[in-house]
C-alpha positions as a printed NumPy array, in Angstrom:
array([[ 10.146, 182.264, -68.324],
       [  8.565, 180.415, -66.226],
       [  5.822, 178.887, -68.49 ],
       [  8.746, 178.407, -71.002],
       [ 10.673, 176.394, -69.064],
       [  7.862, 174.361, -67.909],
       [  7.034, 173.783, -71.735],
       [ 10.705, 172.811, -72.106],
       [ 10.635, 170.406, -69.081],
       [  7.281, 168.6  , -70.725],
       [  8.726, 168.332, -74.227],
       [ 11.999, 166.688, -72.972],
       [ 10.157, 164.224, -70.541],
       [  7.285, 163.474, -73.585],
       [ 10.789, 162.571, -75.997],
       [ 12.276, 160.488, -73.295],
       [  9.062, 158.633, -72.251],
       [  8.653, 157.927, -76.421],
       [ 12.284, 156.589, -76.756],
       [ 12.138, 153.232, -74.866],
       [ 15.514, 153.292, -73.665],
       [ 16.643, 156.696, -73.049],
       [ 13.93 , 157.085, -69.736],
       [ 15.035, 153.435, -69.116],
       [ 16.853, 152.95 , -65.576],
       [ 17.209, 150.64 , -62.291],
       [ 13.968, 148.664, -61.441],
       [ 11.735, 150.441, -58.908],
       [  8.935, 147.279, -58.218],
       [  8.063, 147.652, -54.509],
       [  9.405, 144.663, -52.044],
       [  6.404, 143.126, -50.614],
       [  5.96 , 143.865, -47.449],
       [  7.806, 147.282, -46.988],
       [  6.55 , 150.893, -47.276],
       [  5.809, 152.637, -50.781],
       [  6.743, 156.246, -51.888],
       [  4.751, 157.945, -54.786],
       [  6.478, 156.956, -57.633],
       [  5.834, 160.187, -59.749],
       [  4.211, 163.399, -59.157],
       [  3.62 , 166.334, -61.389],
       [  4.531, 170.396, -60.82 ],
       [  0.685, 172.671, -61.546],
       [  2.131, 173.281, -64.868],
       [  2.298, 169.552, -65.641],
       [  6.101, 169.091, -65.676],
       [  7.21 , 165.536, -64.801],
       [  9.135, 165.123, -61.879],
       [ 11.967, 162.3  , -61.206],
       [ 10.555, 159.275, -59.309],
       [ 11.328, 158.657, -56.207],
       [ 12.651, 154.94 , -54.808],
       [  9.45 , 152.784, -54.973],
       [ 11.002, 150.642, -51.771],
       [ 12.917, 151.764, -48.411],
       [ 16.709, 150.384, -48.497],
       [ 16.756, 146.779, -46.863],
       [ 17.249, 146.669, -43.295],
       [ 20.962, 145.808, -42.497],
       [ 21.526, 142.381, -40.853],
       [ 21.988, 141.979, -36.835],
       [ 24.841, 141.772, -35.558],
       [ 24.472, 138.606, -34.129],
       [ 24.072, 136.805, -37.402],
       [ 26.668, 138.671, -38.657],
       [ 28.92 , 136.796, -35.711],
       [ 27.135, 133.726, -36.553],
       [ 28.182, 133.61 , -40.303],
       [ 31.939, 134.621, -39.423],
       [ 32.584, 131.603, -36.913],
       [ 30.583, 128.974, -39.102],
       [ 32.02 , 130.098, -42.113],
       [ 35.123, 128.486, -41.875],
       [ 33.947, 125.131, -41.007],
       [ 31.075, 125.083, -44.052],
       [ 33.913, 125.513, -46.109],
       [ 36.39 , 122.748, -44.806],
       [ 32.726, 120.325, -45.024],
       [ 32.539, 121.554, -48.611],
       [ 36.029, 120.926, -49.408],
       [ 36.092, 117.406, -47.674],
       [ 32.919, 116.452, -49.748],
       [ 34.158, 117.249, -52.766],
       [ 37.332, 115.276, -51.67 ],
       [ 35.555, 112.072, -51.028],
       [ 32.975, 112.359, -53.956],
       [ 36.323, 112.518, -56.238],
       [ 37.508, 109.056, -54.121],
       [ 34.412, 107.377, -55.93 ],
       [ 34.387, 104.67 , -52.862],
       [ 32.142, 101.93 , -52.896],
       [ 29.425, 101.147, -50.722],
       [ 31.108,  98.856, -48.227],
       [ 27.341,  97.115, -47.179],
       [ 26.031,  96.484, -43.857],
       [ 28.035,  95.973, -40.728],
       [ 26.483,  92.754, -39.943],
       [ 27.483,  91.225, -43.553],
       [ 30.548,  91.782, -43.702],
       [ 31.31 ,  87.891, -44.01 ],
       [ 27.776,  87.187, -45.985],
       [ 29.403,  85.496, -48.948],
       [ 31.334,  82.66 , -46.867],
       [ 28.697,  82.509, -44.583],
       [ 26.782,  81.258, -47.887],
       [ 29.155,  78.921, -48.768],
       [ 29.676,  77.027, -45.104],
       [ 27.47 ,  73.994, -45.147],
       [ 26.2  ,  74.067, -41.724],
       [ 23.932,  76.777, -42.356],
       [ 22.014,  74.568, -44.471],
       [ 22.41 ,  71.259, -43.057],
       [ 19.425,  69.782, -41.315],
       [ 18.621,  66.035, -40.069],
       [ 16.123,  63.876, -40.192],
       [ 13.173,  63.94 , -42.893],
       [ 11.839,  67.424, -43.914],
       [  8.963,  68.33 , -46.279],
       [  7.82 ,  71.858, -47.444],
       [  4.795,  72.187, -49.704],
       [  4.241,  76.628, -50.431],
       [  1.879,  78.463, -52.711],
       [  2.152,  81.634, -54.383],
       [ -1.02 ,  83.89 , -54.04 ],
       [ -0.033,  86.863, -55.748],
       [  3.273,  87.586, -58.057],
       [  3.143,  91.717, -56.807],
       [  2.671,  92.354, -54.349],
       [  4.67 ,  89.156, -53.513],
       [  2.356,  86.858, -51.576],
       [  3.407,  83.363, -50.275],
       [  1.967,  80.421, -47.894],
       [  3.896,  77.178, -46.644],
       [  3.564,  74.136, -44.71 ],
       [  6.684,  72.752, -43.136],
       [  6.734,  69.405, -41.525],
       [  9.766,  68.1  , -39.7  ],
       [ 10.246,  64.187, -38.468],
       [ 13.04 ,  62.371, -36.716],
       [ 15.244,  65.295, -36.527],
       [ 17.847,  65.88 , -33.431],
       [ 16.445,  69.061, -31.876],
       [ 12.499,  67.664, -32.469],
       [ 12.802,  64.174, -32.252],
       [  9.271,  63.486, -32.047],
       [  8.351,  65.949, -35.036],
       [  7.542,  69.54 , -35.695],
       [  5.249,  71.677, -37.717],
       [  5.173,  75.336, -38.706],
       [  3.315,  77.614, -40.953],
       [  4.719,  80.496, -42.99 ],
       [  3.565,  83.715, -44.369],
       [  5.494,  85.854, -46.301],
       [  4.774,  89.184, -48.167],
       [  6.579,  91.634, -50.56 ],
       [  6.421,  94.892, -52.367],
       [  9.296,  97.444, -53.57 ],
       [  8.688,  99.096, -49.843],
       [  7.55 ,  96.234, -47.314],
       [  9.05 ,  92.631, -46.689],
       [  7.287,  90.635, -43.904],
       [  7.426,  87.205, -42.799],
       [  6.024,  85.17 , -40.069],
       [  6.344,  81.53 , -38.949],
       [  4.152,  79.727, -36.24 ],
       [  4.395,  76.445, -34.973],
       [  2.858,  73.151, -33.104],
       [  3.628,  74.898, -29.681],
       [  2.174,  78.421, -30.624],
       [  5.481,  80.061, -30.57 ],
       [  5.098,  82.643, -33.416],
       [  8.336,  84.429, -34.981],
       [  8.31 ,  87.522, -37.455],
       [ 10.27 ,  89.881, -38.998],
       [  9.271,  93.085, -40.842],
       [ 11.506,  95.58 , -42.807],
       [  9.775,  99.005, -44.257],
       [ 12.189, 101.436, -46.64 ],
       [ 11.241, 104.525, -46.465],
       [ 13.916, 105.931, -48.948],
       [ 17.018, 105.158, -50.672],
       [ 18.855, 105.361, -47.204],
       [ 16.577, 104.737, -44.531],
       [ 15.616, 101.27 , -43.608],
       [ 13.473, 100.229, -40.272],
       [ 13.35 ,  96.312, -39.392],
       [ 11.249,  94.865, -36.483],
       [ 12.026,  91.136, -35.253],
       [  9.202,  89.271, -32.396],
       [  9.708,  86.071, -31.144],
       [  7.196,  84.7  , -28.878],
       [  6.795,  81.347, -26.522],
       [  5.525,  79.857, -23.476],
       [  8.502,  80.593, -22.002],
       [  8.895,  84.438, -21.188],
       [ 12.657,  84.15 , -21.225],
       [ 12.721,  82.956, -24.685],
       [ 10.193,  86.335, -25.848],
       [ 12.243,  88.987, -27.626],
       [ 11.649,  92.357, -29.47 ],
       [ 14.085,  93.818, -31.952],
       [ 13.826,  97.002, -33.415],
       [ 16.67 ,  98.462, -35.676],
       [ 16.944, 101.457, -38.075],
       [ 19.971, 101.628, -40.838],
       [ 21.261, 104.84 , -42.494],
       [ 23.062, 103.747, -45.464],
       [ 25.208, 106.377, -47.319],
       [ 26.932, 106.489, -50.265],
       [ 30.235, 104.735, -48.735],
       [ 28.854, 104.14 , -45.527],
       [ 26.837, 102.539, -43.375],
       [ 24.965, 103.197, -39.716],
       [ 22.934, 100.46 , -37.764],
       [ 21.073, 101.389, -34.675],
       [ 19.507,  98.341, -32.718],
       [ 17.456,  98.002, -29.902],
       [ 16.844,  94.297, -28.084],
       [ 13.996,  94.09 , -25.161],
       [ 14.543,  97.566, -24.254],
       [ 12.232,  98.775, -21.554],
       [ 11.725, 102.797, -21.297],
       [  9.953, 102.365, -17.888],
       [ 13.796, 100.899, -16.423],
       [ 15.978, 101.432, -18.798],
       [ 16.596,  97.74 , -19.264],
       [ 17.93 ,  96.147, -22.61 ],
       [ 20.491,  95.73 , -25.005],
       [ 21.329,  98.471, -27.209],
       [ 24.083,  98.46 , -29.757],
       [ 25.447, 101.034, -32.72 ],
       [ 27.713,  99.602, -35.638],
       [ 29.355, 101.501, -38.086],
       [ 31.189, 100.626, -41.322],
       [ 32.982, 103.381, -43.67 ],
       [ 34.996, 102.726, -46.966],
       [ 38.141, 104.107, -46.688],
       [ 39.967, 102.826, -49.664],
       [ 38.   , 101.321, -53.075],
       [ 38.941,  97.882, -51.325],
       [ 39.386,  98.362, -47.51 ],
       [ 36.469,  99.365, -45.091],
       [ 36.612,  99.554, -41.342],
       [ 34.336,  99.54 , -38.718],
       [ 32.781, 100.007, -35.193],
       [ 30.36 ,  98.447, -32.876],
       [ 29.439,  99.634, -29.187],
       [ 27.232,  97.462, -26.999],
       [ 25.198,  98.708, -24.051],
       [ 23.614,  96.325, -22.112],
       [ 21.704,  97.041, -18.956],
       [ 19.117,  94.399, -17.096],
       [ 17.432,  94.947, -13.873],
       [ 18.501,  94.059, -10.901],
       [ 22.33 ,  93.745, -12.671],
       [ 25.534,  95.688, -13.79 ],
       [ 25.695,  97.651, -16.801],
       [ 28.114,  96.103, -19.123],
       [ 29.775,  98.17 , -22.344],
       [ 31.356,  96.493, -24.851],
       [ 33.104,  96.99 , -28.607],
       [ 34.661,  95.581, -31.457],
       [ 36.242,  96.371, -34.918],
       [ 35.387,  95.499, -37.879],
       [ 37.599,  95.01 , -41.359],
       [ 36.927,  94.191, -44.829],
       [ 39.183,  94.15 , -47.324],
       [ 37.726,  92.76 , -51.035],
       [ 40.089,  92.64 , -54.348],
       [ 38.889,  93.88 , -57.6  ],
       [ 36.416,  92.382, -59.7  ],
       [ 37.201,  90.17 , -62.094],
       [ 35.043,  90.94 , -65.355],
       [ 35.08 ,  87.239, -66.179],
       [ 33.263,  86.472, -62.995],
       [ 31.039,  89.256, -62.826],
       [ 30.512,  92.549, -60.955],
       [ 31.784,  90.734, -57.246],
       [ 35.131,  90.925, -55.775],
       [ 37.261,  87.94 , -56.785],
       [ 37.868,  87.429, -53.362],
       [ 36.999,  88.848, -49.421],
       [ 38.632,  89.08 , -46.13 ],
       [ 36.801,  90.128, -43.064],
       [ 37.833,  89.884, -39.267],
       [ 35.736,  91.381, -35.992],
       [ 37.87 ,  91.628, -33.053],
       [ 36.767,  91.628, -29.907],
       [ 38.852,  93.492, -26.916],
       [ 37.403,  91.011, -24.224],
       [ 39.606,  88.319, -26.136],
       [ 37.847,  86.702, -29.203],
       [ 38.893,  87.137, -33.457],
       [ 36.577,  86.178, -36.17 ],
       [ 38.096,  86.031, -39.122],
       [ 37.016,  84.856, -42.71 ],
       [ 38.193,  84.298, -46.175],
       [ 35.737,  83.985, -49.08 ],
       [ 37.134,  83.568, -52.788],
       [ 35.579,  83.126, -56.325],
       [ 37.291,  80.626, -58.023],
       [ 35.123,  80.048, -61.279],
       [ 32.202,  81.127, -62.219],
       [ 30.815,  77.63 , -60.592],
       [ 33.035,  77.416, -57.728],
       [ 33.64 ,  79.119, -54.309],
       [ 35.672,  78.62 , -51.559],
       [ 35.851,  80.402, -48.169],
       [ 37.618,  79.498, -44.539],
       [ 37.073,  81.038, -41.241],
       [ 39.156,  80.829, -38.104],
       [ 37.491,  81.703, -34.379],
       [ 39.962,  82.373, -31.609],
       [ 38.519,  82.724, -27.885],
       [ 40.836,  83.748, -25.2  ],
       [ 38.896,  85.292, -22.492],
       [ 38.935,  84.367, -18.598],
       [ 39.604,  80.857, -18.62 ],
       [ 38.618,  79.491, -22.132],
       [ 41.249,  78.732, -24.83 ],
       [ 39.515,  77.548, -27.802],
       [ 40.076,  77.374, -31.511],
       [ 37.776,  76.537, -34.432],
       [ 38.728,  76.584, -38.007],
       [ 36.722,  75.245, -40.998],
       [ 36.963,  75.443, -44.763],
       [ 34.276,  74.512, -47.383],
       [ 33.371,  74.971, -51.371],
       [ 30.448,  75.251, -53.067],
       [ 29.525,  74.38 , -56.431],
       [ 26.916,  75.837, -58.689],
       [ 25.648,  73.4  , -61.478],
       [ 22.645,  73.836, -63.851],
       [ 20.126,  73.123, -62.231],
       [ 21.829,  72.103, -58.889],
       [ 24.391,  73.03 , -55.769],
       [ 26.181,  71.036, -53.826],
       [ 28.077,  72.529, -50.353],
       [ 31.017,  70.729, -48.537],
       [ 32.944,  71.51 , -45.394],
       [ 35.473,  70.108, -43.316],
       [ 36.392,  71.483, -39.832],
       [ 39.262,  70.956, -37.282],
       [ 37.124,  68.731, -35.041],
       [ 36.991,  66.316, -37.91 ],
       [ 33.449,  66.427, -39.253],
       [ 32.761,  66.262, -42.735],
       [ 29.14 ,  68.195, -43.762],
       [ 27.861,  68.157, -47.15 ],
       [ 24.562,  69.298, -48.493],
       [ 23.423,  68.743, -52.096],
       [ 20.052,  69.987, -54.009],
       [ 18.695,  68.935, -57.053],
       [ 15.771,  70.749, -58.374],
       [ 14.387,  68.145, -60.662],
       [ 11.26 ,  70.551, -62.056],
       [ 10.702,  74.276, -61.586],
       [  8.033,  73.82 , -58.604],
       [ 10.147,  70.261, -57.204],
       [ 13.241,  69.691, -55.237],
       [ 15.11 ,  67.506, -53.381],
       [ 18.1  ,  67.906, -50.919],
       [ 20.323,  65.282, -49.207],
       [ 22.512,  66.269, -46.308],
       [ 24.891,  64.73 , -44.348],
       [ 27.478,  64.837, -41.239],
       [ 30.177,  62.633, -40.425],
       [ 32.187,  63.171, -37.245],
       [ 34.818,  61.252, -37.387],
       [ 36.244,  61.481, -33.875],
       [ 33.187,  60.836, -32.349],
       [ 32.07 ,  58.125, -34.614],
       [ 28.771,  59.432, -35.07 ],
       [ 26.701,  60.35 , -38.392],
       [ 23.508,  62.307, -39.183],
       [ 21.575,  62.015, -42.454],
       [ 18.77 ,  64.264, -43.956],
       [ 16.566,  64.244, -46.571],
       [ 13.948,  66.756, -47.917],
       [ 11.302,  67.525, -50.503],
       [  9.937,  71.032, -51.618],
       [  7.041,  71.304, -53.866],
       [  5.893,  74.733, -55.056],
       [  2.627,  75.367, -56.099],
       [  1.95 ,  77.748, -58.831],
       [ -0.509,  80.209, -59.107],
       [ -4.42 ,  79.433, -59.724],
       [ -6.863,  81.242, -62.159],
       [ -4.204,  83.061, -64.04 ],
       [ -4.169,  83.213, -67.687],
       [ -0.891,  81.935, -69.037],
       [ -1.324,  83.941, -71.806],
       [ -1.287,  87.029, -70.314],
       [  1.333,  89.353, -69.361],
       [  2.956,  89.111, -65.954],
       [  3.339,  91.553, -63.435],
       [  6.643,  92.64 , -62.667],
       [  8.181,  91.247, -59.738],
       [  8.92 ,  93.532, -56.727],
       [ 12.114,  94.486, -54.922],
       [ 11.374,  93.954, -51.096],
       [ 14.095,  95.132, -48.7  ],
       [ 14.973,  91.613, -47.506],
       [ 18.229,  92.958, -45.068]])
């Protein structure tokens, strides 16, 4: 009877094995690093016994892990909801905090004005990586009547931008930007001269998100005594047009009291005009310091060739009660540009730049102070020598995109 039962059991086991699906069951693959049971046993009569589980059951998680998950899960769910809602808004990037009025700044003529005679000679040594050298001569200017000379170099790749300048007195100014990835850029700026009070080292790290920007900056920081100036700026887009920001400043000098200051930023941009490009048709910005300073600017693209800008600066701190306003316009022609500006003190400034040839340009600058009956004039020539030793028929390498800002 026992033999018959064993034979019947063996036959049933063989039939199940021949049918690929009849004996199929849960997977019994062993788990790595766990104790193993025998996968099958046989009786003395050769009958196949059911296989035992190939791995021990998983160890239950500790109570501390469960408590931590319970405490953090509401915050994780809330953050996921917030992140999805923020992504659905499709907010634009507001730009860097220090450049909220960049368009207006580029329109004003005072940022491009010079007096005296200036001559710039530059030569490109390489396209990719980008490498340029230049010699700059300046005679009869109000800042250096006896004349000045400086030598400059510029280097750029897709991830690095570096420039340095040294003048006839040995003063050195250098700047380097390093882009680590799409959202992080480090910046360094150095200024050295004979006067120790004029030496400066600045380090900045910028984080750019989809719709915000954070800048952390230190100026002449000394870890030994904790002195220096430290700035943190943050700008966030709240709507497709509105961006708000905050800047905090902490300064500490040896033997002096600590200073803490803050300011608030606002940038409001109009909708882009398809006929004028992808940039907003107009931009209004303001920087408010609770200590008593307001700076507001407005820029508008009047046409594809004309820009207009206005700026108001009000100071109401201590015994100072000052206000200054200026308006400016910029015309872009095919091979020339003209900037004109008038401020509240009666000064009229104009800068005209014409490119006569691809490597030759001339600049004329003038400033008339009607109230003081004074005038300044400037004339400049810029020559750029093309690359030498290159085959004109050979394909040119692609220009890099360095992190200029």
